C-alpha positions as CSV (number, residue, x, y, z in Angstrom):
1,M,89.9,68.4,150.7
2,K,93.1,70.0,149.6
3,Y,92.4,72.1,146.5
4,F,89.6,74.7,146.1
5,P,89.6,76.1,142.6
6,Y,87.5,79.3,142.3
7,L,85.4,79.3,139.2
8,R,82.6,81.7,138.1
9,G,79.6,80.4,136.4
10,K,80.6,81.1,132.8
11,Q,79.6,78.4,130.4
12,F,83.0,76.9,129.7
13,E,84.2,77.1,133.3
14,L,81.2,75.0,134.4
15,I,81.8,72.6,131.5
16,A,85.4,72.2,132.8
17,L,83.9,71.0,136.1
18,R,81.7,68.5,134.3
19,D,84.7,67.2,132.3
20,M,86.7,66.9,135.5
21,C,84.4,64.1,136.6
22,S,85.9,61.8,134.0
23,F,89.2,61.5,135.9
24,Y,88.1,62.5,139.4
25,K,88.0,59.1,141.2
26,Q,89.6,59.9,144.5
27,K,87.0,62.2,146.1
28,D,88.9,63.9,148.9
29,I,91.2,66.1,146.8
30,I,89.2,68.9,144.9
31,S,86.3,70.9,146.2
32,P,85.4,73.6,143.6
33,I,84.0,77.0,144.6
34,I,81.3,78.1,142.1
35,E,80.2,81.7,141.9
36,P,77.1,81.8,139.7
37,I,77.0,84.9,137.5
38,K,73.4,84.4,136.2
39,Q,70.2,83.3,137.7
40,V,69.9,79.5,137.6
41,N,70.2,78.2,134.0
42,S,70.6,74.9,132.3
43,T,74.4,75.0,132.2
44,L,74.6,75.5,136.0
45,L,72.0,72.8,136.7
46,K,73.7,70.3,134.4
47,T,77.0,70.9,136.1
48,I,75.4,70.5,139.6
49,D,73.8,67.2,138.3
50,S,77.2,66.0,137.1
51,L,78.9,66.8,140.4
52,V,76.2,65.2,142.4
53,Q,76.1,62.0,140.3
54,N,79.8,61.6,140.7
55,G,79.8,62.3,144.5
56,V,82.0,65.5,144.2
57,N,82.1,67.9,147.1
58,F,81.7,71.5,146.1
59,N,80.9,75.0,147.4
60,I,78.1,77.0,145.8
61,I,78.1,80.7,146.5
62,L,74.6,82.0,147.3
63,N,75.4,85.7,147.3
64,P,77.5,86.2,144.2
65,K,79.2,89.5,143.6
66,C,79.8,89.3,139.8
67,G,77.4,89.1,136.9
68,E,73.7,89.8,136.8
69,I,72.7,88.8,140.3
70,S,72.8,91.9,142.5
71,S,74.0,91.6,146.1
72,E,70.5,92.1,147.5
73,K,68.4,90.0,145.0
74,Y,69.7,86.5,145.3
75,D,66.6,85.0,147.0
76,N,65.6,83.2,143.7
77,L,69.1,81.7,143.4
78,I,69.0,80.4,147.0
79,N,65.5,79.0,146.6
80,N,66.5,77.1,143.4
81,I,69.9,75.8,144.7
82,I,68.6,74.7,148.1
83,D,65.6,72.9,146.4
84,K,67.9,71.3,143.8
85,L,70.2,69.9,146.4
86,K,67.8,68.9,149.1
87,E,68.7,65.2,148.7
88,Y,72.5,65.8,148.5
89,D,74.5,66.7,151.6
90,N,78.1,66.6,150.1
91,Y,78.2,70.3,149.4
92,Q,78.6,73.6,151.2
93,P,76.2,76.5,150.9
94,T,78.7,79.3,150.6
95,F,78.6,83.1,151.3
96,I,81.1,85.8,150.3
97,I,82.0,88.0,153.2
98,N,83.5,91.5,152.6
99,E,83.0,95.0,153.9
100,Q,79.9,95.6,151.8
101,V,78.0,92.5,152.8
102,N,75.0,92.8,155.1
103,L,76.0,90.2,157.7
104,K,72.6,90.2,159.4
105,R,71.0,89.3,156.1
106,I,73.3,86.4,155.7
107,I,72.4,85.3,159.3
108,S,68.8,85.6,158.4
109,F,69.3,83.3,155.3
110,I,71.1,80.7,157.4
111,K,68.2,80.6,159.9
112,D,65.4,80.7,157.4
113,Y,66.8,77.8,155.3
114,N,68.3,76.0,158.3
115,L,71.7,75.9,156.6
116,E,74.5,73.9,158.2
117,N,78.1,73.0,157.2
118,I,78.5,76.2,155.3
119,S,81.6,77.8,153.8
120,L,82.6,81.4,154.1
121,V,84.7,83.0,151.4
122,I,86.2,86.0,153.2
123,T,87.7,88.4,150.6
124,D,87.7,91.6,152.8
125,Q,87.4,92.7,156.4
126,P,83.8,92.2,157.5
127,R,81.8,95.4,158.0
128,N,80.9,94.8,161.7
129,E,83.0,92.7,164.1
130,L,80.0,91.9,166.4
131,D,77.9,90.8,163.5
132,F,80.7,88.7,162.2
133,K,81.0,86.9,165.6
134,E,77.3,86.4,165.5
135,L,77.6,84.9,162.1
136,L,80.3,82.5,163.2
137,N,78.0,81.3,166.1
138,S,74.8,81.1,164.0
139,T,75.6,77.7,162.3
140,S,78.3,75.1,161.8
141,I,81.0,76.4,159.4
142,K,82.9,73.7,157.6
143,Y,85.4,75.8,155.6
144,A,86.6,79.4,156.1
145,I,88.2,80.3,152.9
146,L,90.5,83.3,153.6
147,Y,91.8,85.5,150.8
148,D,95.6,85.8,151.1
149,D,95.9,89.1,152.9
150,S,97.5,89.7,156.3
151,T,94.4,91.5,157.6
152,I,92.1,88.7,156.6
153,R,94.4,86.0,157.8
154,R,94.2,87.5,161.3
155,L,90.5,86.6,161.3
156,S,91.6,83.0,161.7
157,R,92.1,83.7,165.4
158,N,88.4,84.0,165.8
159,I,87.6,81.1,163.5
160,R,90.1,78.4,164.4
161,P,88.6,77.7,167.9
162,L,85.3,76.7,166.3
163,G,86.9,73.7,164.7
164,T,86.4,75.1,161.2
165,E,88.9,74.1,158.5
166,L,90.9,77.0,157.2
167,V,91.6,77.4,153.5
168,I,93.9,80.0,152.0
169,L,92.8,81.6,148.7
170,A,95.1,83.5,146.4
171,D,95.2,84.8,142.8
172,R,98.3,83.3,141.3
173,F,97.5,84.2,137.7
174,N,99.5,87.2,136.5
175,S,96.9,89.0,134.4
176,K,98.0,91.3,131.6
177,E,96.0,94.1,129.9
178,K,96.4,92.6,126.4
179,N,96.8,89.0,125.2
180,A,99.9,90.0,123.2
181,D,101.6,91.0,126.5
182,Y,101.7,87.4,127.7
183,A,104.5,86.7,125.2
184,N,107.0,88.4,127.6
185,P,107.7,86.5,129.7
186,A,106.2,83.5,128.0
187,D,107.1,81.3,130.9
188,E,106.8,82.2,134.6
189,F,106.3,80.8,138.1
190,F,102.7,80.0,139.0
191,S,102.4,78.5,142.5
192,D,103.9,76.4,145.2
193,D,100.9,76.6,147.5
194,H,100.4,72.8,147.1
195,L,103.7,72.3,148.9
196,F,103.3,74.6,151.9
197,F,99.6,75.1,152.8
198,E,99.7,72.4,155.5
199,S,102.8,73.6,157.2
200,E,101.3,77.1,157.3
201,G,98.3,75.7,159.2
202,Y,95.7,75.4,156.5
203,S,93.6,72.3,155.5
204,G,93.6,73.4,151.9
205,Y,94.4,76.1,149.4
206,G,92.6,77.7,146.5
207,D,93.2,79.8,143.5
208,Y,91.5,81.3,140.4
209,V,93.1,78.6,138.2
210,T,94.4,80.0,134.8
211,I,91.8,82.8,134.7
212,G,92.6,85.1,137.5
213,N,90.3,87.0,139.9
214,N,89.5,89.9,137.4
215,Y,86.0,89.4,136.1
216,S,84.8,90.6,132.7
217,E,81.8,89.7,130.6
218,G,84.1,89.2,127.5
219,G,82.5,88.8,124.1
220,F,84.9,90.7,121.8
221,L,87.2,89.4,119.2
222,P,90.8,89.5,120.3
223,Y,93.8,90.9,118.4
224,A,96.0,88.1,119.9
225,V,95.1,84.7,121.2
226,A,96.9,83.4,124.3
227,V,96.6,79.9,125.6
228,H,97.7,79.5,129.2
229,L,99.0,76.1,130.3
230,T,100.3,75.1,133.7
231,Y,102.8,72.3,134.2
232,L,104.6,70.7,137.1
233,D,108.3,71.6,137.0
234,S,110.9,69.2,138.2
235,P,112.9,68.9,140.4
236,D,111.3,71.5,142.7
237,N,107.8,70.2,142.0
238,V,106.3,73.7,141.6
239,F,103.7,74.8,139.1
240,R,104.8,77.1,136.3
241,I,102.7,78.5,133.6
242,H,103.5,78.9,129.9
243,H,101.7,81.4,127.6
244,F,101.4,80.4,124.0
245,V,100.6,83.5,122.0
246,S,99.7,83.9,118.4
247,D,101.9,85.9,116.0
248,S,99.5,87.6,113.5
249,N,98.2,90.2,116.0
250,D,97.7,93.4,114.0
251,D,93.9,93.0,113.8
252,N,91.1,90.8,115.0
253,S,90.5,88.9,111.8
254,D,91.0,85.1,111.5
255,V,90.7,84.0,115.1
256,P,90.9,80.3,114.1
257,G,94.3,81.1,112.4
258,K,95.5,82.8,115.6
259,V,94.5,79.7,117.7
260,A,96.4,77.5,115.2
261,E,99.5,79.7,115.6
262,A,99.3,79.4,119.4
263,L,98.8,75.6,119.3
264,S,101.8,75.3,116.9
265,K,103.9,76.4,119.8
266,L,101.9,74.5,122.5
267,V,102.0,71.0,121.0
268,P,105.8,70.7,120.7
269,F,106.0,72.0,124.3
270,I,103.7,69.3,125.7
271,D,105.2,66.6,123.5
272,E,108.7,67.4,124.8
273,R,107.4,67.2,128.4
274,K,105.2,64.1,127.7
275,M,102.2,65.9,129.1
276,N,99.2,63.6,128.8
277,T,96.3,65.2,130.7
278,D,92.9,64.8,129.1
279,A,93.2,68.5,128.1
280,C,96.6,68.1,126.5
281,Q,95.4,65.1,124.5
282,Q,92.4,67.2,123.2
283,L,94.7,70.1,122.4
284,R,96.9,67.8,120.3
285,Q,93.8,66.5,118.5
286,I,92.6,70.0,117.7
287,Y,95.9,71.0,116.3
288,H,96.4,67.9,114.2
289,D,92.8,68.0,112.9
290,E,93.3,71.7,112.1
291,S,89.9,72.3,113.7
292,Y,88.6,75.3,115.7
293,P,86.3,74.5,118.6
294,G,86.0,78.2,119.7
295,L,87.9,80.3,122.3
296,G,85.6,79.1,125.1
297,S,86.6,75.5,124.5
298,I,90.3,76.4,124.5
299,K,89.8,78.2,127.8
300,K,88.0,75.2,129.2
301,L,90.9,73.0,128.3
302,S,93.4,75.3,130.0
303,I,91.3,75.1,133.2
304,L,90.9,71.3,132.9
305,N,94.6,70.8,132.5
306,H,95.3,72.5,135.7
307,L,92.6,70.7,137.6
308,Q,94.0,67.3,136.5
309,L,97.6,68.3,137.3
310,V,96.6,69.1,140.8
311,Y,94.5,66.0,141.1
312,N,97.4,63.8,139.9
313,H,99.8,65.5,142.3
314,F,97.7,64.7,145.4
315,S,96.3,61.3,144.2
316,T,99.8,59.8,143.8
317,K,100.8,60.8,147.4
């Protein structure tokens, strides 16, 4: 696998993964990391079913740190996920590792459920070095996904001799406090990780797509609407991101109108560049139909566009 997009279990992030299956034919390119934010629900189960039916490899986090599942109450999540996937072996049970995590508890879960070929998402220095070494020796680890920090990268010295594949994870989305702030600059560099991860000694790379690592429950009406769309820029072949921001941003009324304003800038942009991902085609249709599918659907299409761009990049190599 080459690309590990990190997505939390919000409804439209999960639907983006389901929609990805429509173009995902070459199965050795994308391995999503899914962090559930709720106890197992129908949206998560439908997404897992879709990934399984299409033979997609994925990483499912069993000790999520965001949302309603507390760090010490994920037994129900583990039971449900392990049972759901007992006939499927093309996935990695995954654990977040940071300084707060009780490593002995993780080791206990691994032993109790006889977990193998797991993934570790290491976002911070582990609490105890001896416990961390015990964890590394407690089972087979397929992927060690290291947050892009010099202290964490040094952990690869302990992990690499195990034959574990190393993945670098970074937040490449430049988050702003308010949607209106994305108008300046409207266009910026996003990532060149796809060009350099192998030369830097990694088997793959990951990011937080067009959402960023900051987690919030959301649920409020925005003053401004910003649609974030990545594109592959020639001739350097790097990813850039363009932010299409509405104009009538004085209050939070008429969100459909704000979406239409943002799309009135987006559609000429993708037409000029002849962008024809599934997401771009749907965004064109929404604009020409003067329809409003909801902000969640627009966010889903932003994610889906990036997934397909990365897929296209690697599938044509």
